[in-house]
C-alpha positions as CSV (number, residue, x, y, z in Angstrom):
1,X,-152.6,-39.4,-14.3
2,X,-149.9,-36.8,-15.4
3,X,-147.2,-36.2,-12.8
4,X,-148.1,-32.5,-12.7
5,X,-151.7,-33.3,-11.6
6,X,-150.5,-35.7,-8.9
7,X,-148.4,-33.0,-7.4
8,X,-151.0,-30.2,-8.0
9,X,-153.8,-32.0,-6.2
10,X,-152.0,-32.2,-2.7
11,X,-150.5,-28.8,-3.3
12,X,-153.9,-27.3,-3.9
13,X,-155.2,-28.9,-0.8
14,X,-152.5,-27.3,1.3
15,X,-153.1,-23.9,-0.3
16,X,-156.8,-24.1,0.3
17,X,-156.2,-25.3,3.8
18,X,-154.0,-22.3,4.6
19,X,-156.5,-19.9,3.0
20,X,-159.3,-21.5,5.0
21,X,-157.2,-21.2,8.2
22,X,-156.6,-17.5,7.6
23,X,-160.3,-17.0,7.0
24,X,-161.2,-18.9,10.2
25,X,-158.7,-16.9,12.2
26,X,-160.1,-13.7,10.9
27,X,-163.7,-14.7,11.6
28,X,-163.1,-16.2,15.0
29,X,-160.4,-13.8,16.2
30,X,-158.0,-16.7,16.9
31,X,-154.9,-14.6,15.9
32,X,-155.9,-11.5,17.7
33,X,-153.2,-10.0,20.0
34,X,-153.5,-11.0,23.6
35,X,-153.9,-8.2,26.2
36,X,-151.4,-9.8,28.5
37,X,-148.1,-11.5,27.5
38,X,-148.8,-11.6,23.8
39,X,-146.4,-14.0,22.1
40,X,-146.3,-12.0,18.9
41,X,-147.6,-12.5,15.3
42,X,-145.2,-15.3,14.4
43,X,-146.6,-17.5,17.2
44,X,-150.2,-16.3,16.8
45,X,-150.3,-17.4,13.2
46,X,-147.5,-20.0,13.3
47,X,-149.2,-22.2,16.0
48,X,-152.5,-22.8,14.2
49,X,-150.6,-23.2,10.9
50,X,-148.3,-25.9,12.5
51,X,-151.4,-27.6,13.9
52,X,-153.0,-27.7,10.5
53,X,-149.9,-29.3,9.0
54,X,-150.0,-31.9,11.9
55,X,-153.6,-32.7,10.9
56,X,-152.8,-33.0,7.2
57,X,-149.6,-35.0,7.5
58,X,-151.0,-37.3,10.2
59,X,-154.0,-38.0,7.9
60,X,-151.7,-38.8,5.0
61,X,-149.7,-41.3,7.1
62,X,-152.8,-43.0,8.6
63,X,-154.7,-43.1,5.2
64,X,-151.7,-44.6,3.4
65,X,-151.1,-47.2,6.1
66,X,-154.8,-48.2,6.1
67,X,-154.8,-48.7,2.3
68,X,-151.5,-50.6,2.5
69,X,-152.7,-52.9,5.3
70,X,-156.2,-53.7,3.9
71,X,-156.5,-52.7,0.2
72,X,-153.3,-53.0,-1.6
73,X,-151.3,-56.0,-2.9
74,X,-147.9,-56.5,-1.4
75,X,-146.6,-58.0,-4.6
76,X,-147.2,-54.9,-6.6
77,X,-145.5,-51.5,-6.8
78,X,-148.6,-49.8,-5.3
79,X,-147.7,-51.3,-1.9
80,X,-144.2,-49.8,-1.7
81,X,-145.4,-46.5,-3.0
82,X,-148.1,-46.3,-0.3
83,X,-145.6,-47.0,2.4
84,X,-143.3,-44.3,1.0
85,X,-146.2,-41.9,1.2
86,X,-146.9,-43.0,4.8
87,X,-143.3,-42.5,5.7
88,X,-143.2,-39.0,4.1
89,X,-146.5,-38.1,5.9
90,X,-145.2,-39.3,9.2
91,X,-141.9,-37.4,8.8
92,X,-143.8,-34.1,8.2
93,X,-146.0,-35.0,11.1
94,X,-142.9,-35.4,13.3
95,X,-141.5,-32.0,12.3
96,X,-144.9,-30.2,12.5
97,X,-145.6,-31.7,15.9
98,X,-142.2,-30.5,17.2
99,X,-142.8,-27.0,15.9
100,X,-146.3,-27.0,17.4
101,X,-144.8,-28.1,20.8
102,X,-142.3,-25.2,20.6
103,X,-144.9,-22.6,19.6
104,X,-147.2,-23.9,22.3
105,X,-144.5,-23.3,24.9
106,X,-144.0,-19.8,23.6
107,X,-147.7,-19.2,23.7
108,X,-148.5,-20.5,27.2
109,X,-145.4,-19.3,28.9
110,X,-145.1,-15.9,27.5
111,X,-141.3,-16.4,27.4
112,X,-139.5,-14.7,24.6
113,X,-137.2,-16.9,22.5
114,X,-133.5,-16.9,23.6
115,X,-130.5,-19.2,23.6
116,X,-130.1,-18.9,27.4
117,X,-130.1,-21.9,29.7
118,X,-133.1,-20.6,31.5
119,X,-135.1,-20.8,28.3
120,X,-134.1,-24.4,27.7
121,X,-134.9,-25.3,31.3
122,X,-138.4,-23.7,31.0
123,X,-139.0,-25.5,27.7
124,X,-138.0,-28.9,29.2
125,X,-140.2,-28.3,32.2
126,X,-143.3,-27.6,30.0
127,X,-142.6,-30.6,27.8
128,X,-142.2,-33.0,30.7
129,X,-144.3,-31.6,33.5
130,X,-147.3,-29.7,31.9
131,X,-150.1,-31.7,30.3
132,X,-150.2,-29.8,27.0
133,X,-146.4,-30.0,26.6
134,X,-146.5,-33.7,27.4
135,X,-149.2,-34.3,24.8
136,X,-147.2,-32.7,22.0
137,X,-144.0,-34.4,23.1
138,X,-145.8,-37.8,23.0
139,X,-147.3,-37.0,19.6
140,X,-143.8,-36.0,18.2
141,X,-142.2,-39.2,19.5
142,X,-145.0,-41.4,18.2
143,X,-144.9,-39.8,14.8
144,X,-141.1,-40.3,14.7
145,X,-141.5,-43.9,15.6
146,X,-144.1,-44.4,12.8
147,X,-141.7,-42.8,10.3
148,X,-138.9,-45.3,11.1
149,X,-141.3,-48.3,11.1
150,X,-142.7,-47.3,7.7
151,X,-139.2,-47.9,6.3
152,X,-138.4,-50.9,8.5
153,X,-141.4,-53.2,8.0
154,X,-143.1,-54.5,4.9
155,X,-145.5,-57.3,5.7
156,X,-149.3,-56.7,6.2
157,X,-149.5,-57.8,9.8
158,X,-146.7,-55.5,10.9
159,X,-148.1,-52.6,8.9
160,X,-151.5,-53.1,10.7
161,X,-149.7,-52.6,14.0
162,X,-147.9,-49.5,12.7
163,X,-151.4,-48.2,11.7
164,X,-152.6,-48.8,15.3
165,X,-149.6,-46.9,16.6
166,X,-150.3,-44.0,14.2
167,X,-153.9,-43.8,15.3
168,X,-152.7,-43.7,18.8
169,X,-150.7,-40.6,17.9
170,X,-154.0,-38.8,17.7
171,X,-155.0,-39.6,21.2
172,X,-152.9,-36.9,22.9
173,X,-154.3,-34.3,20.5
174,X,-157.9,-35.4,21.4
175,X,-157.2,-35.2,25.1
176,X,-156.1,-31.6,24.7
177,X,-159.2,-30.6,22.7
178,X,-161.4,-29.9,25.7
179,X,-160.6,-28.5,29.1
180,X,-160.6,-31.1,31.8
181,X,-163.0,-30.7,34.6
182,X,-165.5,-28.8,32.5
183,X,-169.0,-30.0,31.7
184,X,-169.1,-32.8,29.1
185,X,-165.4,-33.3,29.1
186,X,-165.4,-37.1,28.6
187,X,-168.0,-36.9,25.8
188,X,-166.1,-34.0,24.1
189,X,-162.8,-35.9,24.3
190,X,-164.4,-39.1,22.9
191,X,-166.2,-37.2,20.1
192,X,-163.1,-35.3,19.2
193,X,-161.0,-38.6,19.1
194,X,-163.5,-40.2,16.8
195,X,-163.7,-37.1,14.7
196,X,-159.9,-37.0,14.3
197,X,-159.4,-40.6,13.5
198,X,-162.1,-41.0,10.9
199,X,-161.4,-37.6,9.3
200,X,-157.8,-38.7,9.0
201,X,-158.7,-42.0,7.4
202,X,-161.1,-40.2,5.0
203,X,-158.7,-37.4,3.9
204,X,-155.6,-39.5,4.1
205,X,-157.0,-42.3,2.1
206,X,-158.1,-39.9,-0.7
207,X,-154.8,-38.2,-0.8
208,X,-153.0,-41.6,-1.1
209,X,-155.3,-42.7,-3.9
210,X,-154.4,-39.5,-5.8
211,X,-150.7,-40.1,-5.3
212,X,-151.0,-43.8,-6.1
213,X,-153.0,-43.5,-9.3
214,X,-150.0,-44.1,-11.6
215,X,-149.2,-47.4,-9.7
216,X,-152.8,-48.8,-9.9
217,X,-153.2,-50.9,-13.0
218,X,-156.5,-51.1,-14.8
219,X,-157.6,-54.3,-13.0
220,X,-156.6,-52.9,-9.6
221,X,-158.1,-49.4,-9.7
222,X,-161.8,-50.3,-9.3
223,X,-161.4,-52.9,-6.4
224,X,-159.2,-50.4,-4.5
225,X,-161.7,-47.6,-5.1
226,X,-164.6,-49.7,-4.0
227,X,-162.8,-50.6,-0.7
228,X,-161.9,-47.0,-0.1
229,X,-165.4,-45.9,-1.0
230,X,-166.9,-48.2,1.6
231,X,-164.5,-46.9,4.3
232,X,-165.2,-43.3,3.2
233,X,-169.0,-43.8,3.7
234,X,-168.4,-45.0,7.3
235,X,-166.0,-42.1,7.9
236,X,-168.6,-39.6,6.7
237,X,-171.2,-40.9,9.1
238,X,-168.8,-41.0,12.1
239,X,-167.4,-37.5,11.3
240,X,-170.9,-36.0,11.0
241,X,-172.1,-37.7,14.3
242,X,-169.0,-36.8,16.3
243,X,-168.9,-33.3,14.9
244,X,-172.5,-32.8,16.0
245,X,-171.7,-34.0,19.5
246,X,-168.7,-31.7,19.7
247,X,-170.6,-28.7,18.4
248,X,-173.5,-29.3,20.7
249,X,-171.2,-29.3,23.7
250,X,-169.3,-26.2,22.7
251,X,-172.1,-24.1,21.2
252,X,-174.9,-25.1,23.5
253,X,-178.0,-23.1,22.7
254,X,-179.1,-22.2,19.1
255,X,-178.7,-18.5,19.6
256,X,-175.0,-19.0,20.0
257,X,-174.8,-20.1,16.3
258,X,-174.6,-16.4,15.5
259,X,-171.3,-16.0,17.4
260,X,-168.0,-16.2,15.5
261,X,-167.5,-19.8,16.6
262,X,-171.1,-20.7,15.7
263,X,-170.6,-19.3,12.2
264,X,-167.5,-21.5,11.8
265,X,-169.6,-24.5,12.9
266,X,-172.2,-23.6,10.2
267,X,-169.4,-23.3,7.6
268,X,-168.1,-26.7,8.6
269,X,-171.6,-28.3,8.4
270,X,-172.0,-26.8,4.8
271,X,-168.6,-28.1,3.8
272,X,-169.3,-31.6,5.2
273,X,-172.6,-31.8,3.4
274,X,-170.9,-30.7,0.1
275,X,-168.2,-33.4,0.6
276,X,-170.9,-36.0,1.3
277,X,-172.7,-35.1,-2.0
278,X,-169.5,-35.1,-4.0
279,X,-168.6,-38.5,-2.5
280,X,-172.0,-39.9,-3.3
281,X,-171.8,-38.7,-6.9
282,X,-168.3,-40.1,-7.2
283,X,-169.4,-43.4,-5.8
284,X,-172.3,-43.7,-8.3
285,X,-170.8,-42.2,-11.4
286,X,-167.0,-42.5,-11.4
287,X,-166.8,-46.1,-10.2
288,X,-169.6,-47.1,-12.6
289,X,-167.8,-45.6,-15.6
290,X,-164.5,-47.2,-14.6
291,X,-166.2,-50.6,-14.4
292,X,-167.9,-50.1,-17.8
293,X,-164.6,-49.0,-19.3
294,X,-162.9,-52.1,-17.9
295,X,-165.6,-54.4,-19.1
296,X,-165.4,-52.9,-22.6
297,X,-161.6,-53.3,-22.6
298,X,-161.8,-56.9,-21.6
299,X,-164.5,-57.5,-24.3
300,X,-162.3,-56.0,-27.0
301,X,-159.4,-58.0,-25.7
302,X,-161.3,-61.3,-25.7
303,X,-162.8,-60.6,-29.2
304,X,-159.4,-59.9,-30.8
């Protein structure tokens, strides 16, 4: 795969994600000015954008670690490249989480930015005493630890533990996804946790495969694709099921599907179905063609 295409694929994903985010904010009113203590347009748009980068970078780190731990050969260049991808993803995850924590403080406190000691004291209080601040602080620290470990360890067993730690970095995010004490809180948190983990594995694994293509030799590409394809199928089922549970809790009755949030749910359902169909076609057609091409190449090699 040409270097330009390897870079263009992830870049296109980020661009599409930002455009989708802007559309979602416009439809759902998520960036509308607050009537009381509005934090300003930088925070209103910057906070969801930072959260989106957290999701993409965390998925990249987790997907790369999963492939390194269970699908790639430690004796080949593919393994080191996957860990480099995981480290880069975790580094972006760290920075994006820190920015999210900062914007979250500005959003919930209504405190304008300043270099005063009072501002720093208030920020420290939110990060250490308030649940939403504690969650983003924990996420930032976990992501930073994963970044360091991706450079420090190289054997499969250790990488599996780093993967578990990275998945654990999604737990604080899931716990903040539904208000405590409300109806269906536990079910919503569990559903969101599953949704985040399996969506991260699905997206991150695919991104890693795109970036790894030049390192996967002809005899390695099909086995790795088959392993990822099996994981992706499981991810699709879990993402769909957990998404249904989350949507049912939040939307409630069918008539609320016509609300802005309900319309976003319908768009997500359509996108998930489209991804499922594309994945099924890829599984049947692309892998089959690669296997046929590999068999033909081996036949020509054996006959020469």
